[in-house]
VOGU-3710 file (C-alpha; in Angstrom, 3 decimals, decimal comma):
1> mlrgarfaav> -0,013/-0,005/0,139  2,729/2,449/1,426  4,991/1,951/-2,191  1,584/2,377/-4,365  0,842/5,623/-2,042  4,855/7,140/-2,865  4,021/6,014/-7,006  1,180/7,900/-7,082  2,742/10,337/-5,506  4,885/11,095/-8,311
11> iapalaryrw> 3,072/9,747/-11,305  -0,394/11,556/-10,259  0,744/15,317/-10,514  3,578/15,235/-13,619  0,132/13,585/-15,826  -1,297/16,288/-14,516  1,542/18,706/-15,145  1,678/17,342/-18,425  -2,279/17,242/-19,540  -2,283/20,729/-18,560
21> lewrdahlsa> 0,567/22,209/-20,557  -0,364/20,598/-23,479  -3,977/21,931/-23,119  -2,458/25,186/-22,142  -0,707/25,491/-25,914  -3,863/24,087/-27,644  -6,119/26,989/-26,385  -3,993/30,208/-25,143  -1,785/32,058/-26,404  1,571/32,024/-24,685
31> rdsqsraswe> 5,230/33,572/-25,967  7,847/30,558/-27,456  10,537/31,131/-24,517  7,436/30,858/-21,944  6,008/27,800/-23,175  9,761/25,906/-23,757  10,234/26,894/-19,825  7,223/25,710/-19,109  7,727/22,538/-20,478  11,610/21,973/-18,590
41> qahertakgf> 9,960/22,764/-15,671  7,346/20,317/-16,472  10,511/17,859/-17,536  12,619/18,362/-14,281  10,036/17,561/-11,321  8,856/14,550/-13,299  12,505/13,543/-13,613  13,296/14,381/-9,885  10,223/12,163/-8,346  11,655/9,448/-10,741
51> arlgeelggi> 14,791/9,217/-9,082  13,765/9,464/-5,178  11,501/6,526/-6,526  14,131/4,886/-7,857  16,196/6,198/-4,854  13,788/5,005/-2,221  11,803/2,041/-3,806  14,459/0,231/-5,926  13,542/-2,575/-7,994  11,304/-1,888/-11,156
61> fvklcqvaga> 11,588/1,668/-10,289  15,299/1,631/-10,729  14,997/-0,031/-13,674  12,369/2,347/-15,136  14,899/4,912/-14,292  17,477/3,327/-16,459  15,529/3,045/-19,556  14,388/6,788/-19,311  18,319/8,072/-18,458  19,699/5,664/-21,657
71> radvfppvfi> 17,503/6,703/-23,957  18,368/10,246/-25,209  16,500/9,382/-28,392  13,095/9,541/-26,370  13,919/11,329/-23,320  14,440/14,906/-23,020  18,254/16,187/-21,604  17,276/16,620/-17,831  16,015/12,543/-18,003  18,991/11,112/-19,215
81> relgrfhdrv> 21,556/14,079/-16,423  18,775/13,149/-13,124  17,984/9,459/-13,929  21,394/8,244/-16,104  23,666/7,803/-13,106  21,178/4,529/-11,817  22,860/2,611/-14,318  26,370/3,210/-11,735  25,174/4,428/-8,702  22,303/2,355/-7,345
91> tprpfaalap> 22,997/2,604/-3,553  23,865/-1,231/-2,359  22,521/-3,067/0,549  23,999/-3,503/3,915  25,723/-6,680/3,473  24,525/-8,121/6,205  21,211/-8,216/5,145  22,413/-10,420/2,145  24,574/-13,018/4,118  22,260/-15,527/4,791
101> elgegfarvd> 22,141/-16,499/0,941  26,014/-17,594/1,216  26,858/-21,133/1,880  29,806/-22,689/3,373  32,605/-22,466/0,718  34,026/-18,950/0,743  37,349/-18,417/2,717  36,413/-14,672/2,247  33,954/-12,140/1,267  33,958/-8,866/1,438
111> pvpiaaasla> 31,332/-7,102/2,466  31,881/-3,572/0,251  30,353/-4,451/-3,508  31,811/-3,906/-6,545  28,799/-3,086/-7,879  24,731/-2,809/-7,379  21,671/-2,622/-9,485  18,031/-2,702/-9,498  17,516/-6,439/-8,198  21,397/-7,474/-7,036
121> qvhraelqdg> 24,473/-6,519/-5,973  27,888/-7,924/-6,952  30,667/-8,836/-3,849  33,998/-10,377/-4,720  35,405/-12,963/-2,539  38,023/-15,772/-2,784  37,186/-19,743/-2,432  38,540/-22,464/-0,094  41,519/-22,494/-2,678  42,057/-19,412/-3,118
131> spvalkiqyp> 40,448/-18,468/-6,137  39,183/-14,939/-7,013  35,981/-15,130/-7,642  32,172/-12,671/-7,678  29,337/-13,044/-5,945  25,619/-12,168/-7,602  23,454/-11,951/-4,856  19,269/-11,217/-5,539  17,840/-9,226/-3,210  15,889/-11,251/-1,301
141> eaarlfatdl> 12,538/-9,322/-1,743  13,179/-8,768/-5,302  10,798/-11,359/-6,830  7,661/-10,584/-4,192  8,427/-5,995/-4,808  8,286/-6,892/-8,070  4,906/-8,163/-8,647  3,308/-5,311/-6,677  5,129/-2,908/-8,393  4,689/-4,033/-11,599
151> anvrrgagia> 0,623/-3,959/-10,563  1,708/0,051/-9,610  2,925/1,011/-12,583  0,317/-0,727/-15,333  -2,541/1,229/-13,546  -0,005/4,336/-14,323  0,713/3,278/-17,468  -3,459/2,499/-18,038  -3,810/5,952/-17,348  -1,008/7,390/-18,611
161> arlfpgfafr> -2,175/5,655/-22,224  -5,769/7,200/-22,141  -4,916/11,142/-21,216  -1,870/10,802/-23,840  -3,076/8,394/-26,782  -0,261/9,632/-29,201  2,614/7,570/-26,604  2,607/3,682/-26,302  2,938/3,355/-22,795  2,761/-0,239/-22,513
171> paieevaani> 4,392/-1,626/-24,649  7,602/-0,080/-22,316  6,212/-1,379/-19,593  5,789/-4,624/-20,708  9,385/-4,849/-21,735  10,424/-3,682/-19,113  8,599/-6,356/-16,695  9,625/-9,064/-19,359  12,841/-8,090/-18,846  13,172/-7,950/-15,337
181> areldfarel> 11,536/-11,284/-15,092  14,719/-12,805/-17,238  16,359/-11,550/-15,087  15,186/-12,816/-11,451  15,401/-15,867/-13,384  19,044/-17,222/-11,850  18,736/-20,748/-13,033  18,354/-19,233/-16,772  20,935/-17,033/-16,433  23,669/-19,315/-15,388
191> aslersralf> 22,323/-21,968/-18,020  22,666/-18,738/-21,066  26,306/-18,176/-19,315  27,680/-21,751/-20,208  25,707/-21,849/-23,259  28,020/-18,488/-24,472  31,037/-19,965/-22,973  31,383/-22,672/-25,140  30,087/-21,578/-27,825  32,667/-18,659/-27,426
201> agdpdvripr> 35,776/-21,020/-26,925  38,896/-20,295/-27,847  37,660/-16,736/-29,340  40,318/-14,339/-29,100  38,205/-11,881/-28,759  36,017/-12,414/-26,040  35,972/-13,990/-21,690  33,595/-14,617/-20,288  33,916/-15,982/-17,152  33,722/-19,660/-15,634
211> ayaelctprl> 30,490/-20,638/-13,125  30,617/-22,537/-9,901  27,547/-24,131/-10,688  27,917/-26,178/-7,222  27,819/-23,468/-5,586  25,215/-21,266/-7,245  21,229/-20,985/-5,799  18,423/-19,595/-7,044  19,171/-16,325/-5,340  23,487/-16,950/-5,653
221> lvleyldgsp> 25,666/-16,894/-8,448  28,805/-17,620/-7,696  31,515/-16,765/-11,441  35,379/-16,452/-11,875  36,363/-12,528/-11,407  37,581/-10,858/-14,307  39,941/-7,904/-13,568  39,558/-5,813/-16,046  38,541/-1,942/-16,734  34,612/-0,572/-17,621
231> iheveklrad> 34,499/-0,512/-21,404  33,438/3,487/-21,218  36,518/4,788/-19,158  37,371/5,719/-22,869  40,458/7,997/-20,937  41,875/5,097/-18,799  41,362/3,284/-21,857  43,501/5,429/-24,222  45,918/6,701/-21,448  46,763/2,735/-21,370
241> gvdlpaladr> 47,443/2,798/-25,185  44,108/0,857/-26,517  42,995/1,484/-29,922  39,513/2,332/-29,071  38,094/2,243/-32,554  39,589/-1,385/-32,738  37,895/-1,562/-29,994  34,626/-1,413/-31,381  35,188/-3,027/-33,775  35,942/-6,373/-31,799
251> variyrrmif> 32,505/-5,180/-29,527  30,903/-5,413/-33,436  32,464/-8,790/-34,288  31,330/-10,678/-31,176  27,869/-9,389/-31,703  27,660/-10,293/-34,711  28,560/-14,052/-33,840  26,764/-13,834/-31,506  23,510/-13,107/-33,956  23,921/-14,008/-37,317
261> ehgffhgdph> 26,401/-17,361/-36,015  25,188/-18,374/-32,881  21,343/-17,467/-33,205  21,674/-16,122/-29,346  23,031/-13,066/-27,737  23,617/-11,212/-24,991  21,243/-8,041/-24,531  22,220/-5,989/-21,527  25,802/-4,641/-23,268  25,631/-2,142/-20,202
271> pgnllvladg> 28,767/-0,561/-20,808  29,291/-1,857/-16,815  28,559/-5,959/-18,738  32,442/-5,207/-21,073  35,110/-4,848/-19,168  38,718/-4,877/-21,234  41,129/-7,389/-19,904  45,069/-7,032/-19,861  45,544/-9,487/-22,051  43,033/-7,146/-25,162
281> riglldfgla> 40,190/-9,926/-24,831  36,790/-8,152/-23,526  35,382/-10,137/-20,915  31,340/-9,908/-21,388  29,058/-10,151/-17,890  25,823/-10,827/-17,031  23,854/-12,964/-18,833  20,363/-12,299/-17,311  19,320/-10,893/-20,715  20,094/-13,606/-23,060
291> kelpagfgan> 18,177/-14,522/-25,559  17,429/-16,681/-28,300  16,035/-16,458/-32,309  14,085/-17,789/-34,080  15,276/-19,740/-37,361  16,241/-18,436/-40,326  15,803/-14,937/-38,154  18,786/-13,534/-38,880  19,184/-13,600/-42,506  16,036/-11,238/-42,720
301> lalmfgsalr> 17,440/-8,873/-39,493  20,983/-8,046/-41,404  18,687/-7,715/-44,657  16,277/-5,357/-43,162  18,907/-2,949/-41,014  21,808/-3,296/-43,830  18,761/-1,375/-46,506  18,097/1,106/-43,897  21,532/1,967/-43,624  22,217/2,152/-47,475
311> ghsagalaaa> 18,690/3,826/-48,046  16,922/0,781/-49,501  13,423/1,692/-48,362  11,779/-1,331/-50,396  14,447/-3,530/-48,890  13,607/-2,516/-45,652  10,539/-2,588/-45,194  10,077/-6,415/-47,369  12,423/-8,397/-44,389  10,481/-6,058/-41,639
321> kalgfsldga> 7,442/-8,018/-43,186  9,211/-11,414/-43,174  10,383/-11,267/-39,403  7,089/-10,754/-38,119  6,490/-6,853/-38,209  2,576/-5,360/-38,361  3,372/-2,566/-40,436  -0,645/-2,510/-42,235  -1,368/1,613/-41,899  2,035/2,290/-40,615
331> dpdaflrglg> 3,704/5,186/-42,274  6,242/3,547/-43,469  8,461/6,749/-43,394  8,156/6,892/-39,927  9,126/2,875/-39,523  12,812/3,710/-42,070  12,520/6,735/-39,352  12,323/4,186/-36,593  15,314/2,090/-37,581  17,951/4,995/-38,552
341> ialgarhdfa> 17,233/6,095/-35,109  17,849/2,584/-33,350  21,246/2,082/-36,081  22,185/6,051/-34,297  20,762/8,348/-36,884  20,562/12,200/-35,206  17,547/13,350/-34,137  15,750/15,858/-31,458  12,688/14,980/-29,314  10,495/17,172/-31,114
351> eirsvfggla> 10,484/14,336/-33,992  9,788/10,971/-31,974  5,891/11,603/-31,003  5,714/11,609/-34,761  7,936/8,739/-35,532  7,096/5,708/-32,797  3,387/7,216/-32,395  2,373/5,350/-35,112  4,743/2,112/-34,303  3,305/0,894/-31,472
361> gsiptdiall> 1,922/-3,051/-31,198  3,423/-3,381/-34,284  7,869/-4,576/-33,275  7,368/-8,043/-33,031  8,642/-9,545/-29,460  11,639/-11,241/-31,006  13,165/-8,167/-31,882  12,112/-5,917/-29,209  15,036/-6,382/-26,903  17,262/-6,269/-29,822
371> irtlillngl> 16,654/-3,097/-30,533  17,356/-1,626/-27,205  20,961/-3,902/-27,352  21,224/-2,141/-30,575  20,502/1,330/-29,012  22,875/0,411/-25,905  25,599/-0,785/-28,886  24,924/2,897/-30,700  26,006/4,299/-27,424  28,880/2,446/-26,773
381> serlapgerr> 30,291/3,147/-30,462  29,386/7,162/-29,826  31,785/6,999/-26,951  34,431/4,609/-28,457  34,337/6,185/-31,889  32,422/9,502/-32,225  30,235/10,092/-35,112  30,785/7,150/-36,953  28,152/4,796/-35,960  30,826/1,811/-35,689
391> iaralffgsa> 29,573/-1,134/-34,421  26,493/-0,630/-36,335  28,319/-0,753/-40,170  30,427/-3,276/-38,925  27,580/-5,481/-37,879  25,243/-5,084/-40,644  28,328/-4,419/-43,709  31,092/-7,072/-41,912  33,417/-4,479/-42,727  34,503/-5,017/-39,079
//
């Protein structure tokens, strides 16, 4: 009840503010500068409200903050500033609350976490034989609170959809919910990690940590500790002599193999999940969002995005229909523009509503996570090789 009230105290005033501003701009005269200032103030209050929810309630609200904070293509700059920090600065839990999840197989556990996220946090430890490991410990209440909070968020999204029919709130919420359900399933994550580790055995570009399956539980993963630099620390990497564009090419090769050869991909290339190791390989962490693609998916995917990059609209639309996109009644130009945005094309907030409003419900479930993955890779590509769209081009043209 209290969590629902806290959510309502943020979402209800936000919806009222935006509905009033839309009505005012449609019916009353106001100077452009006054209108812009009012919208900017509304965005700031809403972003700060959601940041408080993430800090105080955690769970799905951290996930929503992370999604909004990573989507400069959709949300105004203040959302990116206020919510982007939830990718790497989630407040950790006291170790004492998580210690009961551990068994007897550890000689030492560092009580200070090396990472904290919405559903779990990671501690460094040593096995009895001295081997360094990383312990991913799920918060005990995560699954229970997820169900409660999701019901509240769905109610809020339903109200928002009625007030603002041009925005597809519900599909975005359901995508977040499906992703959280995957991440809560540690048995699934363990199986995905071991599958990927076997597929990449001997690969010179990537290293996937070993899992100590005999020590894992439904709320604990015990993994080989990989020591490296997060891939977004570009100044440190540059100082270490790393060729950043070549690093982007290696990331592209890894994802090209996953998508087009394996048909099974790591769906969360958040910068903290990719480490640059001392031997030059990329350490790939966190397989909670790994997903299998249907047979034959890769060829049509390559045709769709490759055609979009080349500006061949007919080829892109034909491939999209073969992939399961429902484009009847959709604006082909808006669809192609949406593909361009997924591939890192420049755009501004004002065009998002017109581009994506007509595409609600047209994206098949098999590709929704993949598009999110591509958007994260675009952000990484911009850090490593600004302005080149290097990872997207290498993925679909095979130039890396």
